[in-house]
N, C-alpha and C positions, 0 to 999 in steps of 0.2 A: 499566389492567391488560393482561394478555396478549391477551384477546379484542379489546380496543380497538385496540391497535397492530397486531395481525395483520390486523384488518379494514381498517386504514388503509394499511398498507404492502404487504401481499401483493397487492392488486389492481394495484399499480403495476408488478408484475412478471408480470402476465398472468392472474392468477386473479380471477374475478369471481363465481362461483357460491358461494352461502353454504355449501352442503353440502361442496363441494370445499375451500373455505377452512378449514372447521373440521377436516377430516380430513387435509389435505395441506400445511398451512403448514409452513414451515421452522423447526427448533428455534432457529436464530439469532435469529428474531423473538421467540421466548419469552425469550431472554436479554435482549433490548432492551425487554421489555414495560414495565418500570417506570422506564426512563430518561427523563430530561427534557433534559439538556444533553450533547450527544454531540460528541466530537472524532473526525473521520475523517482519518487521517494516512497518508501514504506511508511504507512500511516500508523500502524498499531504496534510496531516494534517486533523484535525477534526476527522471524523469517518473512515478515510481510512483504519485504521488497522483492522477494522471488515472484510474487504475483504481478509485479511491474516489469519483469524481464521481457515478456513478449512485447509489451508496449515499447520498451526501450529499444529492442532489436528492430521492431517495425519502423519506428521513427528514424533510427539510424539509417536503415536501408532506404528510407524516403529522402535522405540527404540532409536531415537536420543534425545539429550538434546536440548531443544528448549525454547527460550524466546521471548516475545513480546515487541515491542517498538512502539512509535507513536510520530509524530510531532504534538504537542498538540495545541489546541485553548483554553485550560483551562488557566485562568489567575492565577498568583501567583508565589512567589519566596520562598526562604528559610525561610523567616520570616512568610509568610502567609500559606504555606503548610507544615505540620509537620507530625511526625511519619512515615517518609519514609527516605531512605538513599539518600543523595544528592551526586552523584559521581562528578559532576561539578556544577557550578552555573546555568547551563542550562540543567541538566539531573538529574531527580529524579526517584528513584526506588519506585514506588507506590505499596503498599501492601494493603490487606483488612483492615488493621488497620489504614491506613493513614487518615488524616483528615485536615480540614481547621482550622486555628486559629479563633475560634468563635468570638473573640472580634473585628475581622477585616473584617468579611463577613456578608452580609445580607442573609436572607432565599432565596431570588430569585437567588442570585449568587451561592448559594450552589448547585443548581439543575444541573449545567453543570460540569461534571467531568467524561467523559466516561472511562478514564483509571482506575479510582477507581471502577467504576461499573463493568468493565470486570475483574479486579483483584478479586472482591468479587464473581462474577459469576464463575470464575475458581475454587475458593476455595470451594464455596457452592455446585455448581452443578457438577463440574468435579472432585472434591476432589483432586485438584492439590496441592501437598505439596509445601510450600514456593511460593505460587502463587504471581505473581507480573507482572506489566507492566511498562516498562521504559518510562517515559514521557520526551520528548524533547521540551523545550520551544522555542518560536519564537525567532529566532536570525539569524545571517548571517552564511556564509559558514565556516568561521574560527572556531567559537564556536561550530557549528554543527559537524564539523570534530572532535573536541576535545571530544564532548559528545559521539559520536560513538566509538572513540578510547578508552574511559574509559570503555564502555561496553565490547568491544572486549578484553581488557586486563583482566577484571574481570572474564570473563567466557571462555577465550581462544577460542573465536569465530573463526571458520574457514569457515563459509558461512553466507552471508547476503542475505535474500530475501526481497526486498522492494515492497510493493503492492500498486498500484494506483487504487483508485475508479474512473474509467474513463479511457480515452486513451490519454489525452492531454500531458502526459509525453513523448510521442513519437514525438512531434513537434520539428523540428530542428531550428526554428527561421525564416525560409524562407517563411512561410505561411502568408496569410493575417491576420489571427487571431491566437493567441497563447493559448486561453482559460485562465486558471488561473495557469501560470507557476511558480510563485514565490516559493511556498513551494516545489513543485515537483523538481525544479532545485536546490534548496538549498540542498535537500536530495541527489539527484543524484550527484551533484558536490562534496559533502562531502564524500559519499561512494566511488566514483570513485578514490579519493585520497588515500584510504585505501588499498594500493597495497600489504600489508602484509596479507590481507584476500584473499585467493586464489579463492574463489567462490563468485561472486557477481551477483545477478539476479534481474531483474525487471519483475514484473507480473502485468498485467492490467486486471481488471474485471469491466465491465460496458460499453461495446460498445454502443454508442448512447447517453449516459447521458450528454455528453459535448456539445450537440447542443445548449443548453441554453446559453453557453458562446461563441458561434460563431464557434465552431469546425466543420469542414466538414470532414466526415469520409473517404472520398476519400483520404485525406492527411494521415490519420492513415494507411490505407491499402497500400498506396504508400510507406510510410516509413517502414512499416513492411516488405514489399517485398524487399526493398533495404537492410534491415538487413538480410533477408534470403539469398540474393545473397552473402553477406559477411560472412555467417556462424553464424550470431548473433541471429537468430530466433531459439528458443528452444522448440517450439511446442505450441499447443493449445488444450484445452479440456474443456468439459462442466461441470458445477456444476449442478447436477441433484437432484431434490427434494427428491428422495428416498435415496440419500446418507446420511449417518449418519453425516458427516461433514457439509453438507448443512443445515440439520435440527438443528444442534447445533449452527451454525452461526446465524440462524434465532432466536433461543432461546436467545442467548447472546445479539443480537440486540434488541429484544423486552424487555429485562430486563434492557436496558440502555437508556431509554427515546428516542424511535425511531423517534419521530417527529423532532428531531434535524438534521436528515440527509435525504435529498431528494435522494441523490445518493444511499445510502444503501437501502432505501425503494424501490427504483426502481429495484435494483438488486434482492432483496428478492421477489418482485412481479414477476419478470421474471423467477426466479427459480421455483416459485410455478406454473407457466404456464399461467399467465395472459398475455393478449395481447392488444395492442393499447392504447386507452385513458383510462387507468385504474389508479385509484387514491387510494393509501393506506395511503397517508400522507396528512393531511388537508392543508398543506402549498402549495400544488400544485393545489388546487381547481380551481383557476382562469387561469390555463394554460392548454395547450393541450399536452398530453404525447404520446409517441410511445413506449410502453413496448413491448419487444420481447425476444425470447430465445437468441438472440445475446448478450444481456446484461448479460447472465449467463455464458458467455464463458471466460475462462482464456486465456490470451496470454502471453507467457513467452519469455524473451529476455536476452541475455548477457548484463549486465549493462555497462561494459566498452565500448562495441560496440555501445550502445545507446548514451553514453556520447560523444563518438568520433564524432558523427554526429551533435551534437548541436553546431551551429556556434559560439554562444556567450559564451559558457560555460567557456573558459579560463578567461574571464573577471570577473567571479564571485569568483575566488579563494580566494581573500583577502577581501571579503565583511564581515562586522562585525555587520550588522543589517539587518532585513528583509526589511526595507525600502530602504536601499542601494542596496540590491539585486534586488528588484522590479524596482527601478529607473534605474539601469544598464541595465536590460533586455529590458525595453521599450524604453530607450534612444537609444540603439543599433538598435532595431527593427524599430524605427521611422526614422532612418537615411538611411535605406536600400532603394535603388532606385527601386527595383523590388521584388515583393512577388508572391508566387504561388497563383493564384486565386482559387475561389471556383469552384468545379465541382460536378455535381450530379452523384451518382453511377447509372449506366445505367440499373440496373436490381434489 
């Protein structure tokens, strides 16, 4: 029940006193109180699932059955990626033994496969038996829903926590800029339709990283407050460097070609305590950064509540390719006569 999982999970994020625990636990753990089989998934693709690793590890330590999944940027299909179970044409169970068909890939292309790297890290460093990461290929909402449904059926999933590296997943469509919504909204639209899964949660980690894509965080805070008014905000908490889960996320990231992700590099820097124009990734050398502890803050929301506020989400239900999803989003956005303008946070 609620008290059991809160007692098991909350100490992992720094709370140990029973009195504090009962009064100050996060509502997100209430949501997960009766879960048994949890899928932690990357929302926006690429390295987003690394932001879910602390949650994955904490829930495993609490005694739940937990699996990882990710909206992948890795190229390949059944013919090209082998020694892994394909649940659908768009969903592969990647294990430490998975590999590419060597006759079809160059050495350079071999270097990008974060799902395989994490599966190997879980096996070698965490000693996870049957370590795996479910890899969801780029596609539309129809096939993405089918892929999630296959994982749900295989493991009797009763909770999905999807993690966004950044905060643009909270944009409703009314803002001047939407960031990079295509992958986020494909995931949110697919999971939102899985009404047989009673617990569906969105978590954001990386406040501030979306500025490069035009996001003004006034919009995020405004939308988060609107969700709070509706009961859809499930709490916020920091990922602190002294936490075992934070250190293991950093270790997994460093073992997985970290130069590939500016977002995760920024989050790790923030967790370490760096501030301002600090560069841990050579790809950011020519830009100005603003690293801060706000980037190390998790924000948790009820996913159906988030989905209900996205104005164009019903239009994505029947999309069958990523290109169709992207085109639908921006065609709708371009037709709107009024957008919320940018505002500066006044403090």
